[in-house]
C-alpha positions in Angstrom: 72.4 127.5 117.7 68.8 126.4 118.5 67.4 127.8 121.7 65.6 125.8 124.4 61.9 126.4 124.4 60.2 128.3 127.3 58.0 125.3 128.1 61.1 123.0 128.4 62.8 125.5 130.7 59.8 126.0 132.9 59.3 122.3 133.2 63.0 121.8 134.2 62.7 124.7 136.7 59.5 123.2 138.3 61.1 119.8 138.6 64.4 121.0 140.2 64.7 120.5 143.9 67.5 122.7 145.3 67.8 120.7 148.6 68.2 117.5 146.5 70.7 119.0 144.1 72.9 120.6 146.8 72.5 117.7 149.2 73.8 115.3 146.6 77.2 117.1 146.6 77.7 118.4 150.2 76.4 117.4 153.6 73.3 119.3 154.6 72.0 119.3 158.2 68.4 120.3 158.9 67.7 123.1 161.3 63.9 123.7 161.4 62.8 124.7 157.9 66.4 125.4 156.8 69.4 123.3 155.9 72.9 124.3 156.8 76.3 123.3 155.7 80.0 124.3 155.6 80.2 126.5 152.5 81.9 124.6 149.6 83.1 127.9 148.1 85.3 129.1 151.0 87.0 127.7 154.0 85.1 127.9 157.3 84.6 126.0 160.5 81.1 127.2 161.4 78.3 126.5 158.9 77.1 129.6 157.2 75.8 128.1 153.9 72.0 127.8 154.0 69.2 126.3 151.9 65.5 126.7 152.8 63.1 123.9 152.0 61.0 124.9 149.0 63.3 127.8 148.2 65.0 128.2 144.8 68.2 129.8 146.0 71.1 129.0 148.4 73.0 131.6 150.3 76.2 131.8 152.3 76.3 134.4 155.0 80.1 134.1 155.2 81.3 134.7 151.6 78.0 135.9 150.0 77.7 133.0 147.6 74.2 133.0 146.2 72.4 131.4 143.4 70.0 128.7 142.1 70.5 125.0 141.3 72.0 125.8 137.9 74.5 128.3 139.4 75.5 125.8 142.1 76.3 123.0 139.7 78.2 125.4 137.4 80.3 126.7 140.3 80.7 123.5 142.3 81.4 121.1 139.4 83.0 123.5 136.9 80.2 122.8 134.3 79.2 125.0 131.4 75.6 126.2 131.3 74.7 123.7 128.5 76.3 120.8 130.4 74.4 121.8 133.5 71.0 121.9 131.7 71.7 118.5 130.0 72.7 117.1 133.4 69.5 118.3 135.1 67.3 117.3 132.2 68.7 113.7 132.4 68.4 113.7 136.2 64.7 114.7 136.1 63.7 112.8 133.0 63.0 115.8 130.8 63.4 115.7 127.0 65.0 118.9 126.0 63.2 120.7 123.1 64.4 123.5 121.0 63.0 126.3 119.0 63.5 126.0 115.2 65.6 123.0 114.1 66.4 120.5 116.7 69.9 119.1 117.2 69.7 115.4 116.3 72.7 114.5 118.5 70.8 115.7 121.6 67.5 114.2 120.6 68.5 110.6 121.4 71.3 111.1 123.9 68.9 110.5 126.7 67.9 107.2 125.2 71.6 106.2 124.9 72.2 107.2 128.5 69.2 105.1 129.6 70.4 102.0 127.6 73.9 102.2 129.0 72.8 102.8 132.5 70.5 99.7 132.6 73.2 97.7 130.8 75.7 98.7 133.5 73.3 97.6 136.2 72.8 94.3 134.4 76.5 93.6 134.0 77.1 94.6 137.6 74.4 92.3 139.0 75.8 89.4 136.9 79.3 89.9 138.3 78.1 90.0 141.9 75.6 87.1 141.8 76.1 84.7 138.9 78.1 81.5 139.0 79.5 82.2 135.6 81.3 85.3 136.9 83.2 83.3 139.6 86.4 83.3 137.6 86.2 87.0 136.9 85.8 87.8 140.7 88.8 85.6 141.4 90.8 87.5 138.8 89.8 90.8 140.3 90.6 89.5 143.9 94.1 88.6 142.8 94.5 92.2 141.6 93.3 93.5 145.0 89.9 94.5 143.8 87.3 93.5 146.4 83.5 93.9 146.7 83.7 97.5 148.0 85.8 98.5 145.0 83.4 96.6 142.6 80.3 98.3 144.0 81.8 101.8 144.2 82.6 101.7 140.4 79.8 99.4 139.3 82.2 96.9 137.7 80.4 94.1 135.9 80.6 91.0 133.8 79.2 90.4 130.3 77.7 86.8 130.1 78.6 84.4 127.4 75.0 83.4 126.5 74.0 86.0 123.9 70.2 85.2 124.1 70.4 85.9 127.9 71.7 89.4 127.2 69.2 90.0 124.4 66.2 88.8 126.5 67.2 91.4 129.1 67.5 94.2 126.6 64.1 93.4 125.0 62.5 93.1 128.4 63.5 96.8 128.8 61.7 97.6 125.5 65.0 98.6 123.7 64.9 98.0 120.0 67.8 96.3 118.2 68.3 99.5 116.2 68.9 101.7 119.2 71.0 98.9 120.8 73.2 98.8 117.8 73.4 102.6 117.8 74.6 102.5 121.4 77.2 99.9 120.6 75.6 97.2 122.8 74.8 95.1 119.8 77.1 94.6 116.8 75.4 96.4 113.8 76.6 93.7 111.3 75.5 90.6 113.3 72.9 91.9 115.8 74.8 89.9 118.5 76.0 91.3 121.8 79.3 93.2 121.3 80.6 92.3 124.8 80.8 88.7 125.9 82.8 87.0 128.7 84.6 90.2 129.7 84.9 92.2 132.9 83.0 95.4 132.2 84.0 98.9 133.3 81.4 101.6 132.7 82.6 104.7 131.0 81.0 108.0 132.2 80.9 111.5 130.9 82.1 114.3 133.1 78.7 114.5 135.0 78.2 110.8 135.5 76.1 109.6 132.6 77.1 106.1 131.4 78.2 106.6 127.8 79.9 103.3 127.0 81.9 100.4 128.3 85.4 99.0 128.3 85.6 95.2 128.5 88.7 93.2 129.6 89.0 89.5 128.7 90.4 87.1 131.2 90.5 84.0 129.0 92.6 83.5 125.9 89.8 81.8 124.0 87.7 85.1 123.9 88.0 86.8 120.6 89.6 90.2 120.3 92.2 92.2 122.1 92.7 92.3 125.9 90.5 95.4 126.1 87.8 96.4 123.7 85.7 99.6 124.0 82.3 100.7 122.9 82.3 102.2 119.4 82.0 106.0 119.1 78.4 107.1 119.4 76.5 110.4 119.7 77.1 110.1 123.4 80.7 108.7 123.4 83.6 110.5 121.8 86.9 108.9 122.7 88.9 112.0 121.8 87.0 114.0 124.4 86.3 111.4 127.1 88.4 111.3 130.2 88.0 108.1 132.2 87.4 108.9 135.9 86.4 112.6 135.3 83.0 112.0 136.9 84.7 111.0 140.1 87.4 113.6 140.0 85.8 116.7 138.4 85.0 118.5 141.6 88.5 118.2 143.1 90.2 119.1 139.7 88.0 122.2 139.4 88.6 123.2 143.0 92.4 122.7 143.1 93.5 123.2 139.5 95.5 120.0 139.8 95.1 116.7 137.9 96.9 113.3 138.0 97.1 111.6 134.6 97.5 107.8 134.3 97.3 105.4 131.4 94.8 102.7 132.3 91.3 102.4 133.7 92.2 100.2 136.6 95.0 102.6 137.4 92.6 105.5 137.5 90.0 103.6 139.6 92.6 102.4 142.0 93.9 105.9 142.7 90.4 107.4 143.0 89.5 104.5 145.4 92.5 105.3 147.5 91.6 108.9 147.8 93.4 110.5 144.8 90.2 111.9 143.5 91.8 114.1 140.9 92.9 111.3 138.6 91.9 110.8 135.0 93.0 108.6 132.0 92.4 108.8 128.3 89.8 106.3 126.9 90.7 103.9 124.2 93.0 106.3 122.4 96.1 108.3 123.0 95.9 111.3 125.3 95.4 114.2 122.9 94.8 117.9 122.5 91.0 117.6 123.1 91.6 115.8 126.4 93.9 118.6 127.4 91.2 121.2 126.5 88.6 119.4 128.6 90.9 119.8 131.6 91.8 123.4 130.7 88.0 124.2 130.8 88.2 123.1 134.5 91.0 125.5 135.2 93.9 123.0 135.4 97.2 124.7 136.2 99.3 121.7 137.2 99.4 118.0 136.2 101.4 115.1 137.3 101.9 112.4 134.7 102.0 108.9 136.3 102.5 106.4 133.4 103.7 102.8 133.4 107.3 102.0 134.0 108.4 101.0 130.6 109.7 102.6 127.4 106.3 103.1 126.0 105.2 104.9 129.2 108.1 107.2 129.1 107.5 108.1 125.5 103.9 108.8 126.1 104.7 110.9 129.2 107.0 113.0 127.1 104.3 113.5 124.4 101.5 114.3 126.9 103.7 116.6 128.9 104.4 118.6 125.8 100.7 119.1 125.1 100.2 120.6 128.5 103.4 122.6 128.5 102.4 124.1 125.2 99.2 125.4 126.9 101.1 126.9 129.9 100.3 124.2 132.4 103.0 123.1 134.8 104.0 119.5 134.3 105.6 117.0 136.6 106.4 113.3 136.1 106.4 110.5 138.7 108.2 107.5 137.3 108.0 103.9 138.2 110.6 101.1 138.1 110.4 98.9 135.0 107.3 96.7 134.9 105.5 98.7 137.6 102.3 100.7 137.1 100.2 102.9 139.6 97.7 100.1 140.4 100.4 97.4 141.1 102.5 99.9 143.1 99.6 100.9 145.3 98.6 97.3 145.9 102.1 96.1 146.6 103.7 99.1 148.4 100.7 101.0 149.8 99.5 104.6 150.0 102.4 106.0 152.0 104.9 104.8 149.4 102.8 106.3 146.7 102.6 109.7 148.5 106.4 109.6 148.7 106.6 108.9 144.9 104.3 111.9 144.2 106.4 114.1 146.6 109.5 113.2 144.7 107.9 114.1 141.3 110.3 115.4 138.6 109.9 118.6 136.6 109.0 118.0 132.9 112.3 119.3 131.4 114.3 117.4 133.9 112.4 114.2 132.9 112.9 114.9 129.1 116.6 115.6 129.5 117.0 112.4 131.5 115.2 110.4 128.8 117.2 111.9 126.0 120.5 111.4 128.0 120.2 107.6 128.2 123.3 105.8 127.0 125.6 108.6 128.1 124.4 110.9 125.3 124.8 114.0 127.5 128.5 113.3 128.2 129.8 114.7 124.9 129.4 118.2 123.4 127.7 116.7 120.3 125.3 114.8 122.6 124.4 117.9 124.6 124.0 119.8 121.4 121.6 117.2 120.0 119.6 117.1 123.2 119.4 120.9 123.4 118.3 121.1 119.7 115.5 118.5 120.3 114.2 120.4 123.4 114.4 123.8 121.8 112.3 122.5 118.9 109.7 121.4 121.5 109.9 124.8 123.2 109.2 126.6 119.9 105.7 125.2 120.0 105.0 126.6 123.5 102.5 129.4 123.4 103.7 131.5 126.4 107.0 133.4 126.3 107.6 133.2 130.1 107.3 129.4 129.9 110.0 129.5 127.1 112.2 131.9 129.0 112.1 129.9 132.2 112.5 126.7 130.3 115.7 127.8 128.7 117.1 128.8 132.1 116.2 125.3 133.4 117.7 123.6 130.3 120.9 125.6 130.9 121.1 124.3 134.4 120.3 120.7 133.5 122.9 120.5 130.7 125.5 122.6 132.5 125.7 124.9 129.4 125.8 128.7 129.6 122.4 130.1 128.9 123.7 132.4 126.1 124.3 129.3 124.0 120.7 128.2 124.4 118.6 131.4 124.2 118.0 131.2 120.5 114.5 129.9 120.5 112.2 132.3 118.7 110.1 133.7 121.6 106.6 135.1 120.8 106.1 138.7 122.0 104.7 139.0 125.5 101.2 140.4 125.1 98.5 141.1 127.6 95.6 138.7 127.3 93.0 140.0 124.8 90.5 142.2 126.5 87.0 143.3 125.4 85.9 146.8 126.0 85.5 147.2 129.7 82.0 147.4 131.2 81.1 150.3 133.5 81.2 149.1 137.2 77.6 150.4 137.7 76.4 148.2 134.8 78.3 145.2 136.2 76.6 145.7 139.6 73.2 146.0 137.8 73.7 142.5 136.3 74.9 141.1 139.6 71.8 142.4 141.5 69.5 141.1 138.7 70.7 137.6 139.5 71.0 138.0 143.3 67.9 140.0 144.3 65.6 138.0 146.5 62.6 140.3 147.2 60.1 141.2 144.5 59.8 144.8 145.6 63.6 145.3 145.0 63.3 143.8 141.6 60.3 146.0 140.9 62.4 149.0 141.9 65.0 148.2 139.3 62.4 147.6 136.6 60.5 150.8 137.3 63.5 153.1 137.6 66.1 151.8 135.0 65.7 151.9 131.3 67.7 149.9 128.7 68.7 153.3 127.2 70.6 154.2 130.4 73.2 151.5 129.6 76.2 151.7 127.4 77.6 148.2 126.9 75.9 145.8 124.5 76.1 142.8 127.0 74.4 144.9 129.7 71.7 146.0 127.3 71.1 142.5 126.1 70.8 140.9 129.6 68.7 143.8 131.1 66.4 143.7 128.1 65.9 139.9 128.5 65.4 140.4 132.3 62.7 143.0 131.6 60.9 140.7 129.3 61.0 137.9 131.9 59.8 140.3 134.5 56.9 141.5 132.3 56.0 137.8 131.7 56.1 137.2 135.4 58.9 134.6 134.9 61.9 134.1 137.2 65.1 136.0 136.3 67.8 133.4 136.7 70.5 131.7 134.6 68.2 129.0 133.5 65.8 131.4 131.8 68.4 134.0 130.7 70.6 131.2 129.3 68.0 130.3 126.7 68.7 133.5 124.9 72.4 134.0 125.7 75.6 132.6 124.1 77.8 130.4 126.2 80.3 133.3 126.3 77.7 135.7 127.7 76.7 133.1 130.4 80.3 132.6 131.4 80.6 136.4 131.6 77.6 136.6 134.0 79.2 133.8 136.1 82.4 135.7 136.3 80.5 138.8 137.4 78.9 136.9 140.2 82.2 136.0 141.7 82.3 139.5 143.3 80.1 139.1 146.3 77.3 141.6 146.9 76.1 142.2 150.5 72.7 140.6 150.1 72.0 141.5 153.8 71.8 145.1 152.6 69.9 144.3 149.4 67.3 147.1 149.7 69.9 149.9 150.2 72.2 148.4 147.6 69.5 148.2 144.9 68.3 151.7 145.7 71.8 153.2 145.5 72.4 151.5 142.2 69.1 152.8 140.8 69.9 156.3 142.0 73.4 156.3 140.5 72.2 155.2 137.1 69.4 157.8 137.2 71.9 160.5 138.2 74.2 159.4 135.4 71.5 159.5 132.9 70.2 162.9 134.1 73.7 164.4 133.9 74.2 163.1 130.4 70.9 164.6 129.2 71.7 167.9 130.9 75.2 168.0 129.3 73.6 167.3 125.9 71.1 170.1 126.3 73.8 172.5 127.4 75.9 171.6 124.4 73.0 172.3 122.1 72.5 175.8 123.7 76.2 176.6 122.9 75.9 175.8 119.2 77.0 179.0 117.2 74.0 179.2 114.9 71.2 178.5 117.4 68.4 181.0 117.7 67.0 182.7 120.8 63.7 180.8 120.4 65.6 177.5 120.3 67.7 178.4 123.4 64.5 179.3 125.3 62.8 176.0 124.3 65.9 174.0 125.4 66.0 175.9 128.7 62.4 175.1 129.4 63.1 171.4 128.6 66.1 171.5 131.0 63.9 173.0 133.8 61.2 170.4 133.2 63.8 167.6 133.3 65.1 168.8 136.7 61.6 168.8 138.2 60.9 165.2 137.0 64.2 163.7 138.2 63.5 160.7 140.4 65.0 160.4 143.9 64.8 156.7 144.9 66.9 157.2 148.0 64.3 159.6 149.6 61.9 156.8 149.8 64.2 154.6 151.8 
C-alpha cells in the first residue's frame, strides 16, 4: 500500500486547528487561553476536558483522555486512521500525495466531493427560492417536511432546463468529462442526469457529498420514482449507509443502530432525535453494509421496515445477516401500509417510542412470519418452521447465539428442546490472540503518544534502545518514533501512521484506552525507563553468567567475562537518582 509523503503529512499537521476540530463536535467554552468542555469520553457534570489555543493536544483531567486532532476524530467518530486523514485533507483542501505509485481512486475523489458539494448547494438554493420548485415544496409540505427539515438535510430540486444546470457547472470550471464521471451528466448524452426531481444528497460516513437520490413528483418525468447517482470512485452503493454521517457518533458511542428502508424514513427519524438511524442506498441491505456498522462496534440493531409483505421479507433477510455476525436483532413492525415516516407524522414521537419499546426479538418475529395461516398449529407445520429456522441458525458464526436461539425456538414453538438441538454447532473457541506484548513495552508505546514535555521524550530516547524490546510491534513503533525524534518531527498518529499498517494503528489506539496519569508524567517516564534498563541489565548479566558455566570454558575466558560483568555494573544507568 502506498504511503503518504512526509511533505503531505507536515502540511496537513500545519493546517490542523485542534480547537476548530474539537469545537465542531462538542461545545467548547473559553476560559482565558484555554477552552473547556464536558468530556465526550466519560460521563461528568463538571468540565474537565481542556484544549489550549495553539496547542496540538487535548486533555481530560477526569479520565486521562489525551491526544491530537487525529486521535480525537478516530475516538469520537469511530473512524479508521485512513478515513480520518482523508476527512482532514478534504476539510483543509489538501491533496494527498503518496510515495511510489499513487492510488488513482484517491487522486480525484476530492474533485468529485467538490462537484457534488457545489451541486448540492445549487439544488438546495433552487428548491428554496425558485418559482419552478413551488410544486416540490408543496409536495414536501404535505409530507410534513418544512423549511427547517429542508435546511437541516440540504434537500434540493433539480431544474427542468438543462442549459441552466450546465451553465452553473461550467461557471464553476467543471469539465463535462469530470461531471460525467461524477454522475452529474449522463455520459452518453452529456445532458444533466437529474431533472424535475426533489434531490436528497447522499453523504459518506464523514459528511462528504458523494452522490444524489432524486424523487420525481410528476408522472411525465422519465424513469422510476427514485433514481440514484451511478456508482463512482466516491460512491459505492454496497458500502453506503444513508444517514450515517448524521448518526455515526451515536452508533459508535452506544453500539446501537436503527435500520429503515427509505431515505425520507431515515431523515425523519434523525430529525426527530433518533440519531442512530441508517438506511441502505439504492440496493438491498447487504453484508458490506453490516460490516460498515460492525466496524463502529454495533452490538444491537432494531429493524424498522415498512408494514407490508416485502418489508417483512426484507426484515427477515437483514436480521439474519446481523444474527450471523453475533449482533442482537429486534424488529419493530407497523400495520399494513404504514412506514416510519408516516407513523411519526400521523401519530407522533411518543407513539413511536412505545413502538420501539415493544420491539420483538428476531426469532419471535421469524416464527410469527412463518406461522401465518395457522402453519404452527399442526405437528407438520411446526416441523417445517423448525427446519427452516435451524437451517438459518446453521449459518450463525457463534455457538452461544445458536445455543440460546434453540432454547428460544423451543419456547416459541412449545416443543421440547431435545427435539430441536440438532443444529451442528461450531466449537466454542477463544478469540484468536496474537502473542502478548510485555506490559512495560505497552506502557512505552502509550507514553510515546502521550508525553507532552520535550525533556521527558528526550529521557526515553537517551535511555532506551530498540534492542531492549522483545515484540516486533514495539520495535517497529519505537524505531519509527526515534527516527521522527532525530528528524525533530512530532511523534503522533499522523506521522507514525504513514509507516504503519491499519492493524498496527488500531493496536496503538487500543493501547491508549488505558489511561496514564499524565499529571505524573516525569515520574512515570523515569520509572518506565529504569524498569527497561534494569530488565536489560539483568538479561545481559544472566547471559554472561550462563557463559561462565559452560563446561568447556577456559580460565582466561571466565576472567574476561567477569571483567565484562564488573564493567557493566559500573556503567548501569540510574535514571531515578536524577529525579
